[in-house]
N, CA, C and O atoms as a Tinker XYZ file with bonds, in Angstrom:
   528  protein
     1  N    -22.093000   -8.161000   14.956000    73     2
     2  CA   -21.359000   -7.808000   16.144000    64     1     3
     3  C    -22.388000   -7.250000   17.162000    63     2     4     5
     4  O    -23.152000   -6.338000   16.847000    81     3
     5  N    -22.389000   -7.819000   18.383000    73     3     6
     6  CA   -23.392000   -7.354000   19.349000    64     5     7
     7  C    -23.012000   -6.025000   19.981000    63     6     8     9
     8  O    -21.836000   -5.660000   19.986000    81     7
     9  N    -23.960000   -5.317000   20.500000    73     7    10
    10  CA   -23.767000   -3.957000   21.024000    64     9    11
    11  C    -22.862000   -3.950000   22.227000    63    10    12    13
    12  O    -22.084000   -3.013000   22.403000    81    11
    13  N    -22.945000   -5.021000   23.104000    73    11    14
    14  CA   -22.065000   -5.044000   24.307000    64    13    15
    15  C    -20.588000   -5.064000   23.898000    63    14    16    17
    16  O    -19.762000   -4.404000   24.529000    81    15
    17  N    -20.260000   -5.810000   22.858000    73    15    18
    18  CA   -18.889000   -5.830000   22.430000    64    17    19
    19  C    -18.410000   -4.442000   21.977000    63    18    20    21
    20  O    -17.315000   -4.003000   22.326000    81    19
    21  N    -19.239000   -3.784000   21.210000    73    19    22
    22  CA   -18.892000   -2.430000   20.701000    64    21    23
    23  C    -18.702000   -1.479000   21.846000    63    22    24    25
    24  O    -17.752000   -0.696000   21.842000    81    23
    25  N    -19.575000   -1.519000   22.829000    73    23    26
    26  CA   -19.435000   -0.596000   23.960000    64    25    27
    27  C    -18.153000   -0.829000   24.722000    63    26    28    29
    28  O    -17.445000    0.124000   25.049000    81    27
    29  N    -17.836000   -2.093000   25.013000    73    27    30
    30  CA   -16.622000   -2.404000   25.738000    64    29    31
    31  C    -15.379000   -2.036000   24.950000    63    30    32    33
    32  O    -14.396000   -1.590000   25.542000    81    31
    33  N    -15.387000   -2.205000   23.656000    73    31    34
    34  CA   -14.212000   -1.972000   22.856000    64    33    35
    35  C    -13.978000   -0.508000   22.536000    63    34    36    37
    36  O    -12.825000   -0.078000   22.565000    81    35
    37  N    -14.969000    0.265000   22.241000    73    35    38
    38  CA   -14.820000    1.610000   21.713000    64    37    39
    39  C    -15.143000    2.743000   22.673000    63    38    40    41
    40  O    -14.592000    3.836000   22.542000    81    39
    41  N    -16.043000    2.498000   23.651000    73    39    42
    42  CA   -16.402000    3.597000   24.525000    64    41    43
    43  C    -15.241000    3.979000   25.388000    63    42    44    45
    44  O    -14.636000    3.122000   26.033000    81    43
    45  N    -14.916000    5.245000   25.414000    73    43    46
    46  CA   -13.866000    5.763000   26.277000    64    45    47
    47  C    -12.438000    5.537000   25.793000    63    46    48    49
    48  O    -11.487000    5.912000   26.478000    81    47
    49  N    -12.283000    4.940000   24.645000    73    47    50
    50  CA   -10.931000    4.697000   24.113000    64    49    51
    51  C    -10.298000    6.036000   23.748000    63    50    52    53
    52  O    -10.930000    6.869000   23.099000    81    51
    53  N     -9.082000    6.236000   24.154000    73    51    54
    54  CA    -8.321000    7.442000   23.803000    64    53    55
    55  C     -7.820000    7.313000   22.376000    63    54    56    57
    56  O     -7.434000    6.232000   21.930000    81    55
    57  N     -7.833000    8.395000   21.694000    73    55    58
    58  CA    -7.411000    8.354000   20.250000    64    57    59
    59  C     -5.963000    7.860000   20.160000    63    58    60    61
    60  O     -5.624000    7.124000   19.233000    81    59
    61  N     -5.115000    8.250000   21.099000    73    59    62
    62  CA    -3.706000    7.787000   21.069000    64    61    63
    63  C     -3.632000    6.279000   21.188000    63    62    64    65
    64  O     -2.804000    5.647000   20.532000    81    63
    65  N     -4.492000    5.686000   22.023000    73    63    66
    66  CA    -4.494000    4.206000   22.171000    64    65    67
    67  C     -4.959000    3.540000   20.896000    63    66    68    69
    68  O     -4.420000    2.504000   20.507000    81    67
    69  N     -5.959000    4.121000   20.231000    73    67    70
    70  CA    -6.430000    3.594000   18.973000    64    69    71
    71  C     -5.318000    3.667000   17.946000    63    70    72    73
    72  O     -5.111000    2.720000   17.187000    81    71
    73  N     -4.599000    4.785000   17.912000    73    71    74
    74  CA    -3.518000    4.909000   16.897000    64    73    75
    75  C     -2.446000    3.851000   17.156000    63    74    76    77
    76  O     -1.954000    3.224000   16.218000    81    75
    77  N     -2.082000    3.652000   18.426000    73    75    78
    78  CA    -1.077000    2.630000   18.748000    64    77    79
    79  C     -1.533000    1.255000   18.319000    63    78    80    81
    80  O     -0.730000    0.486000   17.791000    81    79
    81  N     -2.800000    0.917000   18.529000    73    79    82
    82  CA    -3.324000   -0.375000   18.100000    64    81    83
    83  C     -3.307000   -0.521000   16.587000    63    82    84    85
    84  O     -2.986000   -1.586000   16.061000    81    83
    85  N     -3.652000    0.546000   15.898000    73    83    86
    86  CA    -3.623000    0.512000   14.428000    64    85    87
    87  C     -2.161000    0.300000   13.928000    63    86    88    89
    88  O     -1.928000   -0.429000   12.964000    81    87
    89  N     -1.229000    0.931000   14.584000    73    87    90
    90  CA     0.211000    0.741000   14.203000    64    89    91
    91  C      0.663000   -0.690000   14.443000    63    90    92    93
    92  O      1.403000   -1.263000   13.643000    81    91
    93  N      0.203000   -1.266000   15.567000    73    91    94
    94  CA     0.504000   -2.660000   15.853000    64    93    95
    95  C     -0.088000   -3.598000   14.806000    63    94    96    97
    96  O      0.556000   -4.534000   14.332000    81    95
    97  N     -1.342000   -3.306000   14.466000    73    95    98
    98  CA    -2.025000   -4.128000   13.417000    64    97    99
    99  C     -1.291000   -4.041000   12.068000    63    98   100   101
   100  O     -1.128000   -5.038000   11.364000    81    99
   101  N     -0.866000   -2.852000   11.741000    73    99   102
   102  CA    -0.158000   -2.638000   10.463000    64   101   103
   103  C      1.132000   -3.431000   10.468000    63   102   104   105
   104  O      1.442000   -4.134000    9.507000    81   103
   105  N      1.887000   -3.317000   11.554000    73   103   106
   106  CA     3.133000   -4.066000   11.702000    64   105   107
   107  C      2.926000   -5.580000   11.594000    63   106   108   109
   108  O      3.666000   -6.288000   10.911000    81   107
   109  N      1.865000   -6.054000   12.312000    73   107   110
   110  CA     1.556000   -7.479000   12.278000    64   109   111
   111  C      1.225000   -7.946000   10.855000    63   110   112   113
   112  O      1.674000   -9.010000   10.429000    81   111
   113  N      0.454000   -7.162000   10.138000    73   111   114
   114  CA     0.082000   -7.516000    8.775000    64   113   115
   115  C      1.312000   -7.496000    7.895000    63   114   116   117
   116  O      1.423000   -8.331000    6.997000    81   115
   117  N      2.268000   -6.555000    8.117000    73   115   118
   118  CA     3.504000   -6.558000    7.288000    64   117   119
   119  C      4.300000   -7.825000    7.541000    63   118   120   121
   120  O      4.862000   -8.399000    6.608000    81   119
   121  N      4.356000   -8.262000    8.776000    73   119   122
   122  CA     5.087000   -9.482000    9.126000    64   121   123
   123  C      4.421000  -10.686000    8.481000    63   122   124   125
   124  O      5.095000  -11.538000    7.900000    81   123
   125  N      3.108000  -10.758000    8.580000    73   123   126
   126  CA     2.344000  -11.858000    7.960000    64   125   127
   127  C      2.554000  -11.911000    6.472000    63   126   128   129
   128  O      2.676000  -12.992000    5.897000    81   127
   129  N      2.598000  -10.727000    5.824000    73   127   130
   130  CA     2.836000  -10.655000    4.355000    64   129   131
   131  C      4.198000  -11.196000    4.026000    63   130   132   133
   132  O      4.338000  -11.920000    3.040000    81   131
   133  N      5.196000  -10.884000    4.796000    73   131   134
   134  CA     6.553000  -11.375000    4.536000    64   133   135
   135  C      6.669000  -12.877000    4.761000    63   134   136   137
   136  O      7.423000  -13.555000    4.063000    81   135
   137  N      5.906000  -13.412000    5.756000    73   135   138
   138  CA     6.006000  -14.820000    6.081000    64   137   139
   139  C      5.176000  -15.723000    5.195000    63   138   140   141
   140  O      5.409000  -16.930000    5.138000    81   139
   141  N      4.204000  -15.139000    4.500000    73   139   142
   142  CA     3.291000  -15.930000    3.690000    64   141   143
   143  C      3.921000  -16.374000    2.388000    63   142   144   145
   144  O      4.616000  -15.604000    1.726000    81   143
   145  N      3.678000  -17.596000    2.035000    73   143   146
   146  CA     4.204000  -18.131000    0.770000    64   145   147
   147  C      3.209000  -18.008000   -0.360000    63   146   148   149
   148  O      3.575000  -18.204000   -1.518000    81   147
   149  N      1.945000  -17.687000   -0.058000    73   147   150
   150  CA     0.934000  -17.577000   -1.091000    64   149   151
   151  C      0.745000  -16.106000   -1.448000    63   150   152   153
   152  O      0.581000  -15.254000   -0.575000    81   151
   153  N      0.771000  -15.827000   -2.749000    73   151   154
   154  CA     0.717000  -14.467000   -3.234000    64   153   155
   155  C     -0.570000  -13.796000   -2.791000    63   154   156   157
   156  O     -0.544000  -12.629000   -2.400000    81   155
   157  N     -1.719000  -14.514000   -2.840000    73   155   158
   158  CA    -2.988000  -13.907000   -2.458000    64   157   159
   159  C     -2.988000  -13.466000   -1.008000    63   158   160   161
   160  O     -3.517000  -12.403000   -0.684000    81   159
   161  N     -2.397000  -14.273000   -0.125000    73   159   162
   162  CA    -2.307000  -13.903000    1.293000    64   161   163
   163  C     -1.362000  -12.696000    1.465000    63   162   164   165
   164  O     -1.649000  -11.789000    2.245000    81   163
   165  N     -0.243000  -12.694000    0.737000    73   163   166
   166  CA     0.671000  -11.566000    0.807000    64   165   167
   167  C     -0.029000  -10.308000    0.456000    63   166   168   169
   168  O      0.059000   -9.327000    1.195000    81   167
   169  N     -0.733000  -10.292000   -0.663000    73   167   170
   170  CA    -1.444000   -9.098000   -1.094000    64   169   171
   171  C     -2.512000   -8.681000   -0.124000    63   170   172   173
   172  O     -2.693000   -7.487000    0.114000    81   171
   173  N     -3.242000   -9.648000    0.456000    73   171   174
   174  CA    -4.257000   -9.299000    1.472000    64   173   175
   175  C     -3.616000   -8.568000    2.644000    63   174   176   177
   176  O     -4.049000   -7.481000    3.026000    81   175
   177  N     -2.582000   -9.179000    3.207000    73   175   178
   178  CA    -1.918000   -8.601000    4.371000    64   177   179
   179  C     -1.266000   -7.237000    4.012000    63   178   180   181
   180  O     -1.301000   -6.319000    4.831000    81   179
   181  N     -0.695000   -7.098000    2.848000    73   179   182
   182  CA    -0.162000   -5.824000    2.442000    64   181   183
   183  C     -1.250000   -4.754000    2.372000    63   182   184   185
   184  O     -1.042000   -3.627000    2.822000    81   183
   185  N     -2.401000   -5.100000    1.814000    73   183   186
   186  CA    -3.491000   -4.195000    1.735000    64   185   187
   187  C     -4.025000   -3.785000    3.109000    63   186   188   189
   188  O     -4.346000   -2.622000    3.356000    81   187
   189  N     -4.106000   -4.771000    3.979000    73   187   190
   190  CA    -4.545000   -4.436000    5.381000    64   189   191
   191  C     -3.558000   -3.531000    6.075000    63   190   192   193
   192  O     -3.947000   -2.603000    6.785000    81   191
   193  N     -2.259000   -3.801000    5.871000    73   191   194
   194  CA    -1.254000   -2.958000    6.491000    64   193   195
   195  C     -1.356000   -1.507000    5.999000    63   194   196   197
   196  O     -1.224000   -0.579000    6.796000    81   195
   197  N     -1.582000   -1.309000    4.722000    73   195   198
   198  CA    -1.772000    0.003000    4.132000    64   197   199
   199  C     -3.019000    0.651000    4.742000    63   198   200   201
   200  O     -2.991000    1.824000    5.113000    81   199
   201  N     -4.104000   -0.109000    4.843000    73   199   202
   202  CA    -5.364000    0.463000    5.379000    64   201   203
   203  C     -5.173000    0.907000    6.842000    63   202   204   205
   204  O     -5.557000    2.016000    7.211000    81   203
   205  N     -4.585000    0.044000    7.658000    73   203   206
   206  CA    -4.377000    0.417000    9.057000    64   205   207
   207  C     -3.443000    1.659000    9.164000    63   206   208   209
   208  O     -3.711000    2.570000    9.948000    81   207
   209  N     -2.396000    1.680000    8.401000    73   207   210
   210  CA    -1.481000    2.828000    8.475000    64   209   211
   211  C     -2.167000    4.114000    8.004000    63   210   212   213
   212  O     -1.931000    5.181000    8.571000    81   211
   213  N     -3.010000    4.022000    6.977000    73   211   214
   214  CA    -3.717000    5.189000    6.489000    64   213   215
   215  C     -4.699000    5.688000    7.516000    63   214   216   217
   216  O     -4.813000    6.902000    7.689000    81   215
   217  N     -5.399000    4.845000    8.193000    73   215   218
   218  CA    -6.366000    5.261000    9.215000    64   217   219
   219  C     -5.579000    5.934000   10.363000    63   218   220   221
   220  O     -5.993000    6.976000   10.872000    81   219
   221  N     -4.463000    5.343000   10.758000    73   219   222
   222  CA    -3.638000    5.890000   11.813000    64   221   223
   223  C     -3.148000    7.309000   11.464000    63   222   224   225
   224  O     -3.182000    8.216000   12.295000    81   223
   225  N     -2.684000    7.471000   10.190000    73   223   226
   226  CA    -2.222000    8.775000    9.765000    64   225   227
   227  C     -3.352000    9.801000    9.778000    63   226   228   229
   228  O     -3.136000   10.961000   10.128000    81   227
   229  N     -4.544000    9.379000    9.402000    73   227   230
   230  CA    -5.735000   10.235000    9.392000    64   229   231
   231  C     -6.042000   10.680000   10.806000    63   230   232   233
   232  O     -6.278000   11.862000   11.054000    81   231
   233  N     -6.038000    9.698000   11.769000    73   231   234
   234  CA    -6.308000   10.061000   13.162000    64   233   235
   235  C     -5.266000   10.994000   13.797000    63   234   236   237
   236  O     -5.568000   11.791000   14.685000    81   235
   237  N     -4.058000   10.862000   13.313000    73   235   238
   238  CA    -2.994000   11.747000   13.757000    64   237   239
   239  C     -3.105000   13.149000   13.223000    63   238   240   241
   240  O     -2.454000   14.077000   13.702000    81   239
   241  N     -3.963000   13.285000   12.199000    73   239   242
   242  CA    -4.190000   14.569000   11.541000    64   241   243
   243  C     -3.077000   14.942000   10.544000    63   242   244   245
   244  O     -2.803000   16.113000   10.281000    81   243
   245  N     -2.453000   13.879000   10.003000    73   243   246
   246  CA    -1.334000   14.119000    9.069000    64   245   247
   247  C     -1.812000   14.419000    7.638000    63   246   248   249
   248  O     -1.010000   14.780000    6.778000    81   247
   249  N     -3.100000   14.270000    7.393000    73   247   250
   250  CA    -3.657000   14.670000    6.123000    64   249   251
   251  C     -5.163000   14.908000    6.334000    63   250   252   253
   252  O     -5.758000   14.354000    7.258000    81   251
   253  N     -5.764000   15.724000    5.482000    73   251   254
   254  CA    -7.184000   16.007000    5.608000    64   253   255
   255  C     -8.046000   14.997000    4.887000    63   254   256   257
   256  O     -9.124000   14.629000    5.352000    81   255
   257  N     -7.552000   14.552000    3.735000    73   255   258
   258  CA    -8.349000   13.588000    2.917000    64   257   259
   259  C     -7.425000   12.912000    1.979000    63   258   260   261
   260  O     -6.284000   13.333000    1.785000    81   259
   261  N     -7.922000   11.848000    1.386000    73   259   262
   262  CA    -7.187000   11.121000    0.343000    64   261   263
   263  C     -8.118000   11.158000   -0.894000    63   262   264   265
   264  O     -9.297000   10.812000   -0.818000    81   263
   265  N     -7.559000   11.575000   -1.991000    73   263   266
   266  CA    -8.297000   11.619000   -3.222000    64   265   267
   267  C     -8.582000   10.183000   -3.707000    63   266   268   269
   268  O     -7.764000    9.279000   -3.536000    81   267
   269  N     -9.759000   10.003000   -4.313000    73   267   270
   270  CA   -10.138000    8.670000   -4.840000    64   269   271
   271  C     -9.114000    8.243000   -5.873000    63   270   272   273
   272  O     -8.842000    7.047000   -5.979000    81   271
   273  N     -8.558000    9.110000   -6.607000    73   271   274
   274  CA    -7.587000    8.740000   -7.643000    64   273   275
   275  C     -6.355000    8.024000   -7.053000    63   274   276   277
   276  O     -5.791000    7.130000   -7.684000    81   275
   277  N     -5.951000    8.425000   -5.851000    73   275   278
   278  CA    -4.772000    7.834000   -5.208000    64   277   279
   279  C     -5.119000    6.375000   -4.847000    63   278   280   281
   280  O     -4.315000    5.475000   -5.092000    81   279
   281  N     -6.290000    6.141000   -4.278000    73   279   282
   282  CA    -6.695000    4.754000   -3.956000    64   281   283
   283  C     -6.800000    3.941000   -5.176000    63   282   284   285
   284  O     -6.348000    2.796000   -5.198000    81   283
   285  N     -7.397000    4.499000   -6.234000    73   283   286
   286  CA    -7.483000    3.736000   -7.540000    64   285   287
   287  C     -6.139000    3.364000   -8.052000    63   286   288   289
   288  O     -5.935000    2.228000   -8.477000    81   287
   289  N     -5.178000    4.313000   -8.027000    73   287   290
   290  CA    -3.833000    4.029000   -8.500000    64   289   291
   291  C     -3.130000    2.975000   -7.673000    63   290   292   293
   292  O     -2.433000    2.124000   -8.226000    81   291
   293  N     -3.296000    3.011000   -6.356000    73   291   294
   294  CA    -2.733000    1.986000   -5.511000    64   293   295
   295  C     -3.270000    0.607000   -5.850000    63   294   296   297
   296  O     -2.525000   -0.372000   -5.886000    81   295
   297  N     -4.585000    0.538000   -6.102000    73   295   298
   298  CA    -5.197000   -0.735000   -6.466000    64   297   299
   299  C     -4.637000   -1.238000   -7.833000    63   298   300   301
   300  O     -4.260000   -2.401000   -7.977000    81   299
   301  N     -4.601000   -0.340000   -8.792000    73   299   302
   302  CA    -4.139000   -0.789000  -10.097000    64   301   303
   303  C     -2.640000   -1.175000  -10.095000    63   302   304   305
   304  O     -2.222000   -2.053000  -10.849000    81   303
   305  N     -1.832000   -0.500000   -9.230000    73   303   306
   306  CA    -0.443000   -0.887000   -9.102000    64   305   307
   307  C     -0.309000   -2.280000   -8.557000    63   306   308   309
   308  O      0.499000   -3.065000   -9.053000    81   307
   309  N     -1.098000   -2.611000   -7.526000    73   307   310
   310  CA    -1.049000   -3.925000   -6.945000    64   309   311
   311  C     -1.596000   -4.949000   -7.903000    63   310   312   313
   312  O     -1.081000   -6.065000   -7.978000    81   311
   313  N     -2.634000   -4.591000   -8.641000    73   311   314
   314  CA    -3.201000   -5.532000   -9.643000    64   313   315
   315  C     -2.158000   -5.867000  -10.722000    63   314   316   317
   316  O     -1.990000   -7.032000  -11.083000    81   315
   317  N     -1.466000   -4.852000  -11.229000    73   315   318
   318  CA    -0.466000   -5.085000  -12.277000    64   317   319
   319  C      0.700000   -5.897000  -11.729000    63   318   320   321
   320  O      1.188000   -6.783000  -12.429000    81   319
   321  N      1.160000   -5.645000  -10.540000    73   319   322
   322  CA     2.319000   -6.357000  -10.011000    64   321   323
   323  C      1.942000   -7.737000   -9.507000    63   322   324   325
   324  O      2.812000   -8.596000   -9.363000    81   323
   325  N      0.624000   -7.977000   -9.227000    73   323   326
   326  CA     0.183000   -9.277000   -8.755000    64   325   327
   327  C      0.154000  -10.277000   -9.921000    63   326   328   329
   328  O      0.291000  -11.481000   -9.706000    81   327
   329  N     -0.022000   -9.790000  -11.126000    73   327   330
   330  CA    -0.141000  -10.621000  -12.285000    64   329   331
   331  C      0.939000  -10.272000  -13.308000    63   330   332   333
   332  O      0.645000   -9.768000  -14.391000    81   331
   333  N      2.186000  -10.547000  -12.949000    73   331   334
   334  CA     3.272000  -10.162000  -13.840000    64   333   335
   335  C      3.143000  -10.848000  -15.180000    63   334   336   337
   336  O      2.646000  -11.969000  -15.289000    81   335
   337  N      3.614000  -10.128000  -16.216000    73   335   338
   338  CA     3.560000  -10.655000  -17.566000    64   337   339
   339  C      4.802000  -11.406000  -17.855000    63   338   340   341
   340  O      5.832000  -10.777000  -18.100000    81   339
   341  N      4.789000  -12.749000  -17.845000    73   339   342
   342  CA     6.038000  -13.514000  -18.057000    64   341   343
   343  C      6.648000  -13.263000  -19.441000    63   342   344   345
   344  O      7.842000  -13.495000  -19.626000    81   343
   345  N      5.868000  -12.799000  -20.407000    73   343   346
   346  CA     6.417000  -12.515000  -21.729000    64   345   347
   347  C      7.198000  -11.261000  -21.718000    63   346   348   349
   348  O      7.921000  -10.995000  -22.679000    81   347
   349  N      7.105000  -10.455000  -20.681000    73   347   350
   350  CA     7.801000   -9.176000  -20.602000    64   349   351
   351  C      8.503000   -9.055000  -19.241000    63   350   352   353
   352  O      8.063000   -8.253000  -18.417000    81   351
   353  N      9.577000   -9.821000  -18.967000    73   351   354
   354  CA    10.243000   -9.688000  -17.690000    64   353   355
   355  C     10.817000   -8.288000  -17.516000    63   354   356   357
   356  O     11.024000   -7.560000  -18.486000    81   355
   357  N     11.066000   -7.932000  -16.276000    73   355   358
   358  CA    11.525000   -6.563000  -15.957000    64   357   359
   359  C     12.800000   -6.211000  -16.668000    63   358   360   361
   360  O     13.037000   -5.039000  -16.962000    81   359
   361  N     13.642000   -7.205000  -16.958000    73   359   362
   362  CA    14.877000   -6.895000  -17.647000    64   361   363
   363  C     14.655000   -6.219000  -18.982000    63   362   364   365
   364  O     15.531000   -5.508000  -19.475000    81   363
   365  N     13.503000   -6.431000  -19.567000    73   363   366
   366  CA    13.154000   -5.818000  -20.865000    64   365   367
   367  C     11.933000   -4.944000  -20.702000    63   366   368   369
   368  O     11.207000   -4.750000  -21.677000    81   367
   369  N     11.664000   -4.401000  -19.519000    73   367   370
   370  CA    10.449000   -3.617000  -19.262000    64   369   371
   371  C     10.423000   -2.395000  -20.155000    63   370   372   373
   372  O     11.427000   -1.708000  -20.347000    81   371
   373  N      9.243000   -2.147000  -20.693000    73   371   374
   374  CA     9.084000   -0.957000  -21.496000    64   373   375
   375  C      7.981000   -0.055000  -20.960000    63   374   376   377
   376  O      7.699000    0.993000  -21.542000    81   375
   377  N      7.336000   -0.463000  -19.822000    73   375   378
   378  CA     6.357000    0.381000  -19.187000    64   377   379
   379  C      6.493000    0.337000  -17.707000    63   378   380   381
   380  O      6.961000   -0.660000  -17.156000    81   379
   381  N      6.087000    1.423000  -17.019000    73   379   382
   382  CA     6.115000    1.472000  -15.571000    64   381   383
   383  C      5.003000    0.542000  -15.014000    63   382   384   385
   384  O      3.856000    0.604000  -15.455000    81   383
   385  N      5.364000   -0.300000  -14.057000    73   383   386
   386  CA     4.410000   -1.258000  -13.480000    64   385   387
   387  C      3.331000   -0.569000  -12.675000    63   386   388   389
   388  O      2.308000   -1.188000  -12.380000    81   387
   389  N      3.522000    0.713000  -12.302000    73   387   390
   390  CA     2.614000    1.389000  -11.402000    64   389   391
   391  C      1.665000    2.300000  -12.168000    63   390   392   393
   392  O      0.456000    2.238000  -11.944000    81   391
   393  N      2.161000    3.124000  -13.044000    73   391   394
   394  CA     1.285000    4.086000  -13.778000    64   393   395
   395  C      0.966000    3.574000  -15.191000    63   394   396   397
   396  O      0.030000    4.064000  -15.822000    81   395
   397  N      1.727000    2.601000  -15.691000    73   395   398
   398  CA     1.428000    2.017000  -16.986000    64   397   399
   399  C      1.995000    2.849000  -18.154000    63   398   400   401
   400  O      1.789000    2.482000  -19.311000    81   399
   401  N      2.702000    3.961000  -17.878000    73   399   402
   402  CA     3.258000    4.760000  -18.971000    64   401   403
   403  C      4.473000    4.076000  -19.563000    63   402   404   405
   404  O      5.197000    3.355000  -18.877000    81   403
   405  N      4.686000    4.313000  -20.844000    73   403   406
   406  CA     5.776000    3.718000  -21.529000    64   405   407
   407  C      7.119000    4.492000  -21.202000    63   406   408   409
   408  O      7.103000    5.650000  -20.784000    81   407
   409  N      8.242000    3.798000  -21.415000    73   407   410
   410  CA     9.480000    4.444000  -21.149000    64   409   411
   411  C      9.704000    5.635000  -22.095000    63   410   412   413
   412  O     10.448000    6.560000  -21.769000    81   411
   413  N      9.071000    5.604000  -23.236000    73   411   414
   414  CA     9.148000    6.705000  -24.154000    64   413   415
   415  C      8.511000    7.970000  -23.540000    63   414   416   417
   416  O      8.963000    9.088000  -23.788000    81   415
   417  N      7.444000    7.765000  -22.729000    73   415   418
   418  CA     6.741000    8.862000  -22.088000    64   417   419
   419  C      7.477000    9.382000  -20.852000    63   418   420   421
   420  O      7.484000   10.584000  -20.585000    81   419
   421  N      8.076000    8.493000  -20.125000    73   419   422
   422  CA     8.635000    8.873000  -18.800000    64   421   423
   423  C     10.168000    8.827000  -18.708000    63   422   424   425
   424  O     10.743000    9.272000  -17.714000    81   423
   425  N     10.819000    8.296000  -19.731000    73   423   426
   426  CA    12.269000    8.210000  -19.667000    64   425   427
   427  C     12.712000    6.863000  -19.071000    63   426   428   429
   428  O     12.033000    5.851000  -19.241000    81   427
   429  N     13.834000    6.863000  -18.386000    73   427   430
   430  CA    14.366000    5.639000  -17.796000    64   429   431
   431  C     13.489000    5.055000  -16.780000    63   430   432   433
   432  O     12.768000    5.759000  -16.073000    81   431
   433  N     13.541000    3.705000  -16.691000    73   431   434
   434  CA    12.789000    2.984000  -15.686000    64   433   435
   435  C     13.765000    2.229000  -14.762000    63   434   436   437
   436  O     14.753000    1.653000  -15.217000    81   435
   437  N     13.461000    2.251000  -13.464000    73   435   438
   438  CA    14.231000    1.416000  -12.523000    64   437   439
   439  C     13.650000    0.031000  -12.549000    63   438   440   441
   440  O     12.438000   -0.118000  -12.387000    81   439
   441  N     14.456000   -0.998000  -12.745000    73   439   442
   442  CA    13.985000   -2.370000  -12.911000    64   441   443
   443  C     14.146000   -3.141000  -11.618000    63   442   444   445
   444  O     15.142000   -3.023000  -10.904000    81   443
   445  N     13.111000   -3.946000  -11.345000    73   443   446
   446  CA    13.155000   -4.834000  -10.193000    64   445   447
   447  C     12.675000   -6.221000  -10.618000    63   446   448   449
   448  O     12.467000   -6.445000  -11.810000    81   447
   449  N     12.496000   -7.150000   -9.696000    73   447   450
   450  CA    12.043000   -8.500000  -10.071000    64   449   451
   451  C     10.608000   -8.448000  -10.586000    63   450   452   453
   452  O      9.658000   -8.306000   -9.815000    81   451
   453  N     10.474000   -8.563000  -11.875000    73   451   454
   454  CA     9.205000   -8.589000  -12.623000    64   453   455
   455  C      8.455000   -7.273000  -12.569000    63   454   456   457
   456  O      7.269000   -7.254000  -12.897000    81   455
   457  N      9.084000   -6.161000  -12.171000    73   455   458
   458  CA     8.457000   -4.841000  -12.105000    64   457   459
   459  C      9.435000   -3.784000  -12.591000    63   458   460   461
   460  O     10.646000   -3.999000  -12.631000    81   459
   461  N      8.879000   -2.641000  -12.957000    73   459   462
   462  CA     9.704000   -1.468000  -13.286000    64   461   463
   463  C      8.947000   -0.248000  -12.798000    63   462   464   465
   464  O      7.718000   -0.252000  -12.736000    81   463
   465  N      9.691000    0.803000  -12.449000    73   463   466
   466  CA     9.059000    1.984000  -11.899000    64   465   467
   467  C      9.718000    3.260000  -12.528000    63   466   468   469
   468  O     10.937000    3.349000  -12.681000    81   467
   469  N      8.862000    4.204000  -12.870000    73   467   470
   470  CA     9.370000    5.467000  -13.437000    64   469   471
   471  C      9.716000    6.420000  -12.302000    63   470   472   473
   472  O      9.350000    6.170000  -11.154000    81   471
   473  N     10.402000    7.486000  -12.600000    73   471   474
   474  CA    10.835000    8.443000  -11.602000    64   473   475
   475  C      9.647000    9.136000  -10.929000    63   474   476   477
   476  O      9.726000    9.462000   -9.745000    81   475
   477  N      8.536000    9.371000  -11.665000    73   475   478
   478  CA     7.364000   10.019000  -11.053000    64   477   479
   479  C      6.729000    9.123000   -9.973000    63   478   480   481
   480  O      6.383000    9.592000   -8.888000    81   479
   481  N      6.590000    7.870000  -10.282000    73   479   482
   482  CA     6.007000    6.947000   -9.288000    64   481   483
   483  C      6.951000    6.704000   -8.174000    63   482   484   485
   484  O      6.523000    6.557000   -7.029000    81   483
   485  N      8.230000    6.655000   -8.456000    73   483   486
   486  CA     9.225000    6.504000   -7.391000    64   485   487
   487  C      9.186000    7.684000   -6.448000    63   486   488   489
   488  O      9.216000    7.486000   -5.233000    81   487
   489  N      9.120000    8.890000   -6.947000    73   487   490
   490  CA     9.009000   10.089000   -6.088000    64   489   491
   491  C      7.747000   10.090000   -5.297000    63   490   492   493
   492  O      7.759000   10.465000   -4.125000    81   491
   493  N      6.614000    9.670000   -5.909000    73   491   494
   494  CA     5.361000    9.534000   -5.178000    64   493   495
   495  C      5.504000    8.566000   -4.012000    63   494   496   497
   496  O      5.098000    8.875000   -2.892000    81   495
   497  N      6.078000    7.399000   -4.272000    73   495   498
   498  CA     6.309000    6.401000   -3.222000    64   497   499
   499  C      7.183000    6.941000   -2.115000    63   498   500   501
   500  O      6.911000    6.689000   -0.941000    81   499
   501  N      8.223000    7.675000   -2.455000    73   499   502
   502  CA     9.110000    8.258000   -1.441000    64   501   503
   503  C      8.335000    9.245000   -0.572000    63   502   504   505
   504  O      8.564000    9.304000    0.636000    81   503
   505  N      7.436000   10.011000   -1.152000    73   503   506
   506  CA     6.656000   10.981000   -0.393000    64   505   507
   507  C      5.691000   10.256000    0.597000    63   506   508   509
   508  O      5.503000   10.693000    1.732000    81   507
   509  N      5.101000    9.155000    0.129000    73   507   510
   510  CA     4.237000    8.363000    0.972000    64   509   511
   511  C      4.987000    7.834000    2.149000    63   510   512   513
   512  O      4.519000    7.913000    3.285000    81   511
   513  N      6.185000    7.279000    1.881000    73   511   514
   514  CA     7.034000    6.711000    2.960000    64   513   515
   515  C      7.426000    7.827000    3.946000    63   514   516   517
   516  O      7.407000    7.633000    5.161000    81   515
   517  N      7.785000    9.008000    3.388000    73   515   518
   518  CA     8.192000   10.115000    4.233000    64   517   519
   519  C      7.056000   10.561000    5.180000    63   518   520   521
   520  O      7.293000   10.912000    6.336000    81   519
   521  N      5.827000   10.534000    4.657000    73   519   522
   522  CA     4.672000   10.857000    5.471000    64   521   523
   523  C      4.462000    9.962000    6.661000    63   522   524   525
   524  O      3.906000   10.368000    7.681000    81   523
   525  N      4.921000    8.725000    6.513000    73   523   526
   526  CA     4.704000    7.749000    7.600000    64   525   527
   527  C      5.801000    7.893000    8.609000    63   526   528
   528  O      5.820000    7.173000    9.607000    81   527
């Protein structure tokens, strides 16, 4: 990327304008994920939407930092749900698709198409959504 481009794009940009652009990019990626028929493209756009939203939240000052463990768990959750186990459809799920804990460890699981989620992961997801 040449220096002239960087100067024109970033010099003097107001933080509010940057946040609005990040929100637009996140929305665009969410739309592209919904419209894509290829799983790899869906996952790419979903990841980009999360990244843009996270940067926007950081710039708004809605959190000080994100722990590495949260990012790792988000990756592992996407990895597990990207490669569903056809031998274990969600109708017979015995582990949470997000944390990997068994239903014996966490209790009941909410079942979805080829995924299951425990109450702990569900509560974590609700908190993430509430922050946005």
